[in-house]
N, C-alpha and C positions, 0 to 999 in steps of 0.2 A: 468608503471602510465601514465595518460593523462595530460601531461604540461599544459594544459587548467582549470583543474577544479581548480587551485587556483582562475585563473582571473573569472570562473564564479561566486566562494563565494565572491570573494570582490564584483562581480556585483549584485550579490544578497542582501548582508547586503547595499550597497549603497541603491537600490532598497528599502530594508526597510527604512531608514533611511529617505528615502525621502517621500515615503508613512505616514511615522510618521508624519514627517511634517508637513503636508498635513493633517492628521486626526487631529493632536493636532492644526492646526489653524484655520478646520471648528467648532471642538468644542467649543475654545474662540470665533469663531464670533460667533455662535450658542448662546453660553452665553449671551455675549454682546448682542445680538437684542433681545434676551428674558429678561434683566433687563429694557433694553430702554423701551420693552413693557410694561412692568411692572410697571416703573416711568412714563409714562404716562398714564398708568392707575391710577393711584394713585395721581398723579396734579388731576385728572377728577372727584375723588372720592374728593378728598380735599376742591376741587371747588364744587360740591355739597354739599358736610357741611357747606362752609362758605356760600351757598349761602340759604340753610334750615337757619343755625341762625340768619341770617339779616331777614328774613321774618319772625321767630319765633320773633324776638324781634319787629319788628315791628308790628307785630300781639297784641302781650303783649301791647305794647304802645299805641296802637291803642283803644282796648279794655278797659285801665284803664280809658282813654280819656272818651271813649262810658260810661262806667260806670258811669262816672261824670256827664253825661251829657255836655260835653261840657268844655271848662275853659274860664274864661272872664280875658282879657288880656287889657294893655293900648292901647289906640287907637292909631295910628302915622302910618305916609304912610307908613313904612313898613309893617305894622298890618291895613289896614283899614277894614270898614265892610265888612262882606263876602254878597255881593249882591244875592247871591242863597240860604244865609238862612233866610226862611221863618216862624220865631217863635218870639212870643212875648218877650218882654226885651232884645232883641237881642242885641240893645245899652244900653247903663245906664252911670249914672255919680253918682261916690262915692258923700261923704258929705265932703270931700275935694276938692271937683269941680271937679277932675280929671277924664275923658272921658273912659269908658271901653267899650268892644266888647267882644262878645261869638265866640269862634274858636270851631267850632264843631270838630268831630274826623278825615275828610276828611283836614280839613283846617290846622290843626294841623299839621297833616304830609307830608302835602306838602312844608309846611314850615321848617319842621323837616329834609326833603332831599334837601332842598336846600339851608341850612346853616351849618347843620354838616355835612352829610353824604357823603355831595360832595367833603368835604376836603379828605376823606377818597377813594374816586372815585367812592363810591357804589351806584346806582341810583336806584329810586326806585318809585313807583307812587301806587295811584288805579286809575283803570279804568275800563270802562263799555261801553257795548254794544248800552246804552242809556245815557252818561254821561249829568249831567247836565251843567258841566263848561266844555268847549267844548277843553282847556287843557289834560283832561283828555279821549280824544278821544283815543282808542287802532291803535297803528302799527298795521301792516299786521300779524307777527306773534301772537300777543298778539289776535287779533280778532279771528284766525283763533284759537288759544286756548277756548275764552272763549265759541266759538260755542261749542266747544266738550266739557265743562260742563256741558250745556243744555244737552248732551247724558249720563249723569255720570261719565264722567271723573273726576278723584281727582286732577289731577297736571298736568304739562308741562315744562321740560326743554329744553335747546339748547345748545351748544357754537355758537353765533354772533360777528358777527364784526360791530361797531357801531360806525360812522365818524372815522375808523379809527383803532380802539382799541376793540380787543378780549376781549368779558363778558361771562359770565356763567350767563344764565338768567331762572329765575324760576318764575311761577307764580302758584297760586291758589285761586280757588273759594270765593269769601267774599258774606257770610251770611248775608241776612238783618237783624241787632237787631232792640231791640225795640228804643233805640237811635237813629236809623237810621232813623226813620219814620218820628221823626219832620222835614226832608228834602225831603226823597223818597216816603212818602206816598202821596204823588200828580201825582206819578209816576205809580201808583196804584200796589206797594210790597207790601207784607205784612211781619212778623216776621216769620225768617228761610228761604227765598224766594234769590235765589243764585242771586244776583243784580248785580255783576261783579267780580274783580279780585284784589288781590295785587299783582304784579310785582316788581322783584328785579333784577338787573343786576350786579354782581361783578365784577369787571375787572379780566381779568388774567393774567398780566403782573406779578403780583409777582411770582405768582406762577411757570409761564413759566419758569421768571429767575432762579427759585427756582430749578426748574426740567432741565436746560441747564448746571444751576453747577452740579447734581446731576449725568447726562449724561458725560460728562467731566471726572468728577472723575473717573466716571465707565469706559469710555473708557480708562485713564490711568491706572489704575488699569489692568484692560483688558489686556493691551500692556506691563505694568512690568511682568504680570503672562505669559504671551505671550514667552517674552525675556527669561525668567528664566525656563520654559519648552524646549523652542528652545535650550538655550545653555545645559539643560541633556539631549536633545535627540542627541545635535552634540557631545558631550562629550563621554558618553555612547557609540553613533557609530563612534567615534575613538576610544577607547578601542577595540571593537570589533572587526574595520582594525587592530589593532594593534594584537590581539591575534590571528587574522584570520593570520595576515604578520608570527609571528615567527611562527606558527603553518604548515603553509608553505612551512617557511626556516628549521624546522626540516622534514619535510616529502623531501626535499629536501635533505636534509643532511642525513636523514635514508637511499635515496635512492641510494646516494654514496657512504653509506657504505656498502648497498646491493651489488653494481657495484663490489666495491673494493673486498669485499669476492668473488664474485662470477671471480671474475677474480684471484683472489689465489688461491678457489679452483679449477679453468683450471687448473693453474702453477700449481699447489703440484701435481692432474692426471698426467699432462705432465711427471713431475719429476719423478710421480711412476710410469708412463709405458716406463719412459725412464731408471731407473734403474731394473723395471721387464727385460727389453729389453737387459742392460748388465748383468742381472744374466744370462741370458737362453745365451748370446754369450758367457760367461765364462762357462758356464757348458758345452757348445758345444764347448769351445776353447780345455777343458781337453778331450773330446771322440776324435775333429779333430786332437791333436797332438799324441792319441795314434793310429790313422790311419794311420795318415803319416808317423808314423815308423814303423809300424805291418804289417799293407795293400800297402803303395805304391809300395814298393819294390817288395813284391812278385806280383804286379800287373804287375810289369814291366816284370819280368821273365818269366809269364804266357805269354805276349802281345807276347816278345822274341820265345817262343817254341809254340806258332801256328803260326807267321809267319815262324818258322824254318819250320812246318810241310806242313804248303801250297804250299811251296817250293818244298818241296819232297815226295808230297802226289801222285804221278801221276797223273789218268784221274778216279781215284774211286769217284764218283759223291757225294754219302752219307756222306764219309769223307771230302769232299769239303765243302759239307751246313752245318755239324756239326762245321767244323772250322771259318767257318762264323759264327753260330751264338753265337761259344764262343768268337769270337771277339768284338763282336756288346756287349753282355754280359760288357766282360772284359771292354770295354773301355768307356760304362755309368757309370759302378763302376768309374771310373777315374774318369770320369767325376764330379761323387759326391763328393768323396775324395777333389779334388780341386776344387770344389765349397765349402765345409766346409772351405777349408784353406783361401780363399778368404774370407768370411762371417765373420772367427775367426780372421783376424790376426789384428793385429794393429801398422800396419806401420802408423809413423806419417806425416803430410799432409806436401807438399809440395807448400807453397801457392806463389800465382804472380799473379800479376792486369792484368786480360785480359779483353778484350770485350766479354761479351756472346754471341754477334752475332756471332762470328769468332769460338766461342766453339760447336753452335748448327750447324753453317754450316761444320764444321768436322766430328760431329758426325752424317748427314745428307749423308756425302760422302761414310762414313764408309756402310750405311742403304741403298744408293741407289738401286744397284741391289735387293732387297725386295722389294722397291716401284716399281720396274718395273716390276718384275716377274707379281706382283698383277694387275698391271695397277690401280695403286691407284693413286688417287688424292692428292697432297699437297697444301695447305693453309696455308701462313705463313701471321699472322698481327703484324707485329712488331712497337712498339712507335718507335718517335724519340727520337735522343738525347739522348739513353738509358746511362747511365752511365757505367764504367768499372766495376767488379767485382772482388775482393782477391780469388781464391778459389785454390785447386790444380787438374790442368785440367785434368790431367790422370783421375784421378775418377771420376770429373763430369760428364768427356766423356761416363765413363762405365754410369754412372747412365743414360743416354740421351741415350744411343745408347739400353741400356735393355729398357727402356721406351715404344722407339720407335719400335721397334721388340716385345715387346709384344702387340702394338697396329696394328700392320699388320697380325700377325697372329692372331686379333679379327677379322679383315674383311677377311673371308676366301672367300665371296664371289664380291669384292670389294667395295667400298666405297670411303671416302674422311676425308682425314689427316688432321688436323689444328692443327696449331703453332699458340699459342699469346705470345709476351713478352709485359710486362709492369712494370713501376715503379710504388709501393704502401707504404702508412706510415701506422703504427699501430697505436691503443691509445695511444700509450707513444711517437708520432713523430719520431720514429726508420723506420727507411729506407729498402725497400725491394724491389727486383726484382721477380717478378712473372712470371713464365714459368707453361703453360697450355698447354698439349697434352692429344686431342681430337679426340677419332675417333668413327667412327660411326658403329662400330662390333655389337656383339648378348649383349655387355652388362656383367654386373655381380649383380647377385641376393641382393635382400636388405639384408637380413641374411646371406650374404659370402664379403661382403665389408670391412668389417671391420677384415678379417682375412688374407688377400691377402699376410699382409705384415711381417706374421707369419712365423718362416724358414719352410721349408717342404711343407708349403699347396702353392696349384696349382689349378688352375681349368683347367687348360689345359687336353691333353690325358697321355695316359704313355708314361714315358720318360723325363717329365720336372724334375728335379733338386727340384723345389718349393723355389728357394733361392735369386732367382734374384732382388725379388722387396724387399724383408729381407737385402740382400746386399747393395740394393739402397740404404733404409732407414738410414742401420748404417753409411753409407757416409754423408747423410744431416743434420743428427746427428752431426756428430763431424765437420761439417762447420755452427753450431748452427743454421740453417735452418726447414724448414717442411715439409714434404710431405704425401699426404692424395689422396681420390681417391671419383669421386662424379659418382655416376652412373644412368642410366636408362636403366630398364633390352627390349632389344629387341632396344633400341635407343642410343645404344654407351657409353663408357668411358671416363672420364677425371682424367688426371693424373696429380697434381697443386703442383708447387716445389716453393717454399720462400724461397731465399736465400737473406743474410742481406748483407745489402750495407757498406761495411767500408769505415769510414773516413779519409780521409789521415793527 
């Protein structure tokens, strides 16, 4: 199992959370911007409606005054006689003696704007490119709009700041009515002519205040909505991370369980192999006991007879050759019997604490002649400060000598024999000494390496009993250790022995 997999999952979840927060933030910002845009458009729409309502009200009032040909009002300082009105009976005196003056529509509207509308902040007036009254002269925007009416345009509007105050302005053309000709006929106007325009200016401040309040409310609402969404994403992400953590823990527990099962299975296989091996030893032990009693004594008698015949046979060469062959065959049979007895013997271990290097050197001393005979190079790699080991020195010597001789025999054309000794610790914390015997011989084929510890199996020429490694395995097993082989064809073989270090 890849140990980085859980971290990769956690990283993906965190990336998902970050992207979710980013996308949610973009959605909220986009919604807020759209709502602000919509609110501003609504403000402009409201301003336009207010300007049109003001215009229509002014127009209706003007038309009423025009319909009646003007209105008579008391002549006062606030309402003097209109110097621009050239009509009979412009000024009159009532029977009561009260003086009155005629107000034409333009005069009425001017007073209306100055005294009534000004309190509401709404401004308006009648303007013309040819005004009778100089004060009715258009400003630049009104002049531009009036000229556009001459080309057929029906109205003009704009958002404009006047004297530091923002207004929505609307101007529409003013047609010459019959009642208008009293004053404007002298200018050449006829009924139906466009002689000017009615301009109204509505302050934007109330609408802007309402707009700002709405934007603040929208911002607050979106901030709350963003916070709720963020909390939801974080809670969901936390739940995902917790679920992933639980899944990773479950996977780790499953992995550890699988490892434990694998170890248990391996131990079971080893126990099974040991039982099979012990069963083989028991079966061979019965056979060996019979052989020892039934064959060993006759073999001894045969050897004595052959020895006697050889000493009294004279000079007959044929007889000498036959006796020599018989002697070799009987000796080989005797060797097999002794090997069987050694393999199946249940002699108890005589354990003593000994330095492993002392045992190795004793074994090398016993095989020194064989190394010299084949001119083999011996290489030693001993770890420093190796602890003493508790073993049956005699039996362990037997194992080491057997392994050394097998390695020497495998290097028929010379080579290097290497001995490595080091301390190791298994997964359970148990300490071992690991001894590796490595030769550079012809090696063992892959399909045969598992059989070399079986009784009577040998890769050597005829004459070998095939019991050396089987006996060695039995000895190592009794010590609680393990022995196995690793080999590469034509590149040599390694015999690895692990012996437990018994704590004092």
